[in-house]
C-alpha positions, 0 to 999 in steps of 0.5 A: 800351763794352758791345757791345765788351766782349762783341765782346772776349769773342767774339773771345777764345773764337773757335779758329781749328779749322776742320772738315769740313763734314759735320760741320755739315751734311748732305750735302744741304744743302752740296751746296745752298751749293756749287751757290748759290756757283757760280750767284753766280760765287764771290761771297760768299752768305748762308744762313739753315740749321735743324737736323735731330734729328741736330743736323746743317743740313738745311735752308738757304735763299740769301737774298742774295748780294753780291760778293767781299767783302761780302754783305747780312746779311738774316734776316728769318725767323730764329728761335732755334736757326737758323744764318746762314751765309755763304762767304768767297771768300778761302778764310780762314775767320777772321771780319772786324770786321763778321763779329763785329758781326753774330754777337754780335747774333744770337748775343744773340737765339740764333741761330749763326753759321757761315763756309764756304769756297767748294768747302763743304767746311769750316766756321768756327763763330764762334757756336753757335745756342742748341737750341731745347727740346723743347716738353713739351705740357700734361697736360689730364686731369692738371690738370683732376683738380685741381678735380674733386671728391677732388682737390687744391682739395677737400682745401685747401679745406673748403667748395669746390665744382667750377665746370664754366664754370671747368673747361671754360675751363681746358681751353680754355686748355690747348690755346692753349698746346698749339697756339699758339692766340690764344683769345678767353674770355668768362668770366661773372662767378663762372666763377674766370677767374684760376686756369683762366688761372693754372693752365696758364700756372703749369704751361706756364712750369714744364713748358717753361721760357717766360716768361709774362706776364699783363697786367690793366688793375686793380692791384686784380686785379694785388695779387689774383693776386700774393698770393692766386691765384698763392701757390695755384696754386703748391700746385697746380702742383709746380715751381720758379716766380718770379713777379713784379709789374712795375711802371712806373719813376714807382713807383719814386724816383730816387736821382739826382732824389732826391739834387738835389731835396734839394740844391735845397731846402736851399739855399733852407731850403724844407719839407722834411719829406716829403723827409725823411722819405723819407729815412730811407725811403731808407737801409732801403727795399729796393724804393724803390716809392712803395708800400712806402713808410709814406705817400703822398706829395703828387703835388708832391713824388713828381713830383719824385723818382720814375724818369721815362723821359725823366730817366733816365740809364741804365747812365750815372748814379752810381747804377746800381749800387743804382738800384731801377728796375734792380733790379726789372728784375733781378727781373723778368728770372729769373722765371717768370711777370709781371704787369704792366698793360697801359699798362706792356705797351703801352709794351713792345710799341711799344719792340719794334715801334720796333726793339728785336725780340721776342727780347731785353728792351725793358721787359720781357725776353723773352717769348713767351706772353701772357695779357690779363685784363679784355681788353675795355679792350685797345681803349682801353689801345692807342689811349691808349699809340699816340696822340701828344701835345704840352702846356705843362707837358711842354714846361716840364718840359724846359725847367728840366730844362736850365736853372732859376733859384732866387733868384740860384741857377741849376740844369740840365744847361746850367748844368753843362756851361758850366762845362766849355766851351771857349767859355762864352759860347756859353751865355750867351743861352741864357737868351733863347732859352729864354725866346722859345720859353717865349713862343710856347709860352705862346701856342699854349697860351693860342690852344688854351685860347681854341678850346677854350672851351665844350667839353673838346675837338675836333677840328681838322679841324672848327676854321674854315679860318682858325681852323686857320690861325691855330693851325697858325701858332701850332704852326709858331712853336714848332716853330721855336723848339724847333728853333733852340733844339736847334741852338744846344744841340747846337752849345755842345756841341762847346764841352765836355771831355766825361767818361766817364760824362757825366751831364750832356751824356747828360740834355742830349742826352736832353732834347734828342731830347725836344724834337724829337719834340714839333716833330715832332708840332707839324709833323704837324698841317701834315698833318692833311688828307693823314693819314687814318689818324690823328685830330689833336684838342685837348682840355683838362686840369688845372683852374682857372688850371691849365688846359692845352690839349693837342694830340693825334696817335691813331691812328684805327684799332688793328688795324695796330699790333695786327696788329704788336705783339701777334697775329703775334709770340705763339706763345700770346696768351689774352684774356679778360674778363667782358665780351668779346661782344655779343648773344653775338657775339665780332664788335664786339671782335674788329673794334675790336682788329683781329682777323678771323674769317680768321684761321688760329689764331682760337679763341673760346668763352663761358663761362657764369657759374654764378650763379643770376641769375633767382633772385637778381636782380631787373631793374627796368625802370620803364615811366614814364620821360619821354625822357631828352631831355626837361627833366623827365628829372632831376626823376625820376631825382632822385625815383626815386634818392631813393625807391628809395635809402630803400627798399633802406636804402642799399647801393646804386651809382647809375651816371651818364654824366656829371658834370653828372647826378651831381651834380644827383642828388647835391644834390638827394638827399643831404640826405634821405638823410643824414636817414635816417642814410644817408651818401652818398658822391660821386665826386671827394670822395676818391680812388677807393680811400679812397671804395671802402673806405668804401662796401665799409665800411658796409653802409648807404652809398651811392656815387654814381658815373660813368667808371671806377666802371662797372667794377672795383667790387667790394662783395660781400654786404650792401655792395651790394644795387642798382645804379641805372643813370641813362641808358644808357652811350652815348658823346657822339658829338662826342668827336673819335676817336668821331666819326672813327671813326664817319664813317670807318664811314660813308664805307664804307658802314656804320651807325656807330650800329650798328655802334660806338655800340650794341656799345659802350654795351650792354658798358659797360651789361653792365659796369655790371649786372656790379657787383651779383653778385661772389660766389654767395650776392649777390641784389640789383635793377638798374634802369635809368631809361632808357627807351630800353632798351624803347622802341627797336628797339635795346634788345633788342639791349642787354637780350640782351647781359645775363645773364637775370634776373627781370624787372619792368616797372612804373610807379615806384611799383609798383616801389618795392613790387617792389624792397623785396619783392625785397631783403626 
């Protein structure tokens, strides 16, 4: 309906007033068009043209030829501000229905649409192109003056001190904007990279009216940008600017789902205290965002009422005028600066390369300048997003939306549609069909859990031929049952009297599409031996009785999709992080994300930290730990961790590479530490934010952590005076995706350890080390207990990736004395 209205509007604004071709095209362009039409024997020819400085089409090229009635509308390289032209052999320049349709589509992308006669004497402009704005380059000297002594920053902050590396980084980013470059910028801790990229980004948006997207990996940095850094830059860069923090739809309440949850719970008089609290909040909230709730709802409660892609009715929803997600998208569409997370960004990019294109809106409004902060996480984020997965809970969730029972009542879209069907008997067998599918799906889940017994994950290629055959048979049965259900529901829908904006019908069709995608993924497992570009693997999620198997297909190499979705479309791309290099080289990170030195637009630079690491950090490397694979290593870690924390008086982050070692060490040392009034916090005992608040809020506290706590921990001052790294952060080589990528390197004659495992661990170690120094006045100790760092030849590479500090290599007893002397 929306596209029809656009066509009607376009048609109503057409004035059938052709003009001489010389008013629109240069003489040379008109001659080229005339000759091309003659060579095509008077048939239709499709041209692409661009304008000169006088506003006439000067550069023109024939890209397709047809017959006397039609021509393929090929416009693969047309940009905003260009025009497409074709001739009507009849000499009548009135646009046809297909002409209007194409003109509408191209016009929404800012591309013009002209019709000419075969003699190239007359032209009719169906749609005018959007005129390209002249790009205004940024003035590096003017922007740099903001940060120099006596500049605006020093007038705002009396204690401001200029950082040379920050100014140099900003100047390099300015050049990347002015020259349409891809810039890799490693910014050491303390450089102040946020301001270094925000000032050029906002100045560019103000000067050129182009939207800039800033993508980060952590909520903390997103909030810092929106609440602190961007307001500061607004005071520095004059001009109108609007910035918006864009969240995924799961952060917003869905009014339709909330209404359904209230209705179901009221029928059965269930405890609705949280839903009632949300009801009161809904009447006053402007955002509908969970972060604005006065309380944190249970995960199960929010899951019932939040907005979800696969349950969204879009413009067909009766609540569309008050929809919080649509309201948030309208806010984003009117903003110059969008702050997003990597996952949301990749969801937008996936839609664009699947057909939405880069000229209009997808999840985000159109943009062509992109900043990746915390860019070291791009590979992980892209790999996760461009993977496909199937799991039993997801299937059951879709089936419950079709039909579910509670007591003697039934709900779901099929129940509603049956009441309007001319043949309701077609719906009567669906409970049996749904039960059959649930049964086969539960058997597949049990098969997966049995195969995963004793491990968290495994590659399907590693299964025995018999196990793989049985697994594929179970998958085929589920796929067959899904396909049969889709066929029967589709047939039953033909008997339903449809209405305008029919929500039940739309929801049912959306669910069927989701089920079809699940069936497609299960079917792809049959081709695992013929699909070397994908890794097929299983993993266990959940806990206790809620454990379930997840079946995944993951791209072996994200390079091709990164090139299509990121490197080619965007005019400026900034990738920055404190950890992009290994031993001073970007090559490892570049290889992991599909960037190559031959890329013409690519530039890279390291901006060193201004912190005085040699004076403020002691790197403690004990000489007496046993080999990490020996039975005595755990006991050694327990003893060193306890003695070092008692020496430091707490204020320590202890980083592990596994929950097993974390728990063993915690159990061994926590009683002794707590006896000395040192609070001991453990990852898993509370959520991350509360753990961090408790850790930072008590200068004596100790935090035992693994996994995500190797990065993103920001505890400046006396809250953190020591970091203990128990083992070098090598990933387990049996992790399915890592294993497949290592095998791919080996198949090409490379060394997977030196080309993948080692540099990846070096970057991770650099992240863990970086938790200590967060501000210029911080000081403390980093102790690395893994003897491989000093006993193996590759240890030199890992040490070379760390900042240059004071280093002590002594036995553990002697180190305790030096740690105490250094700290106090």
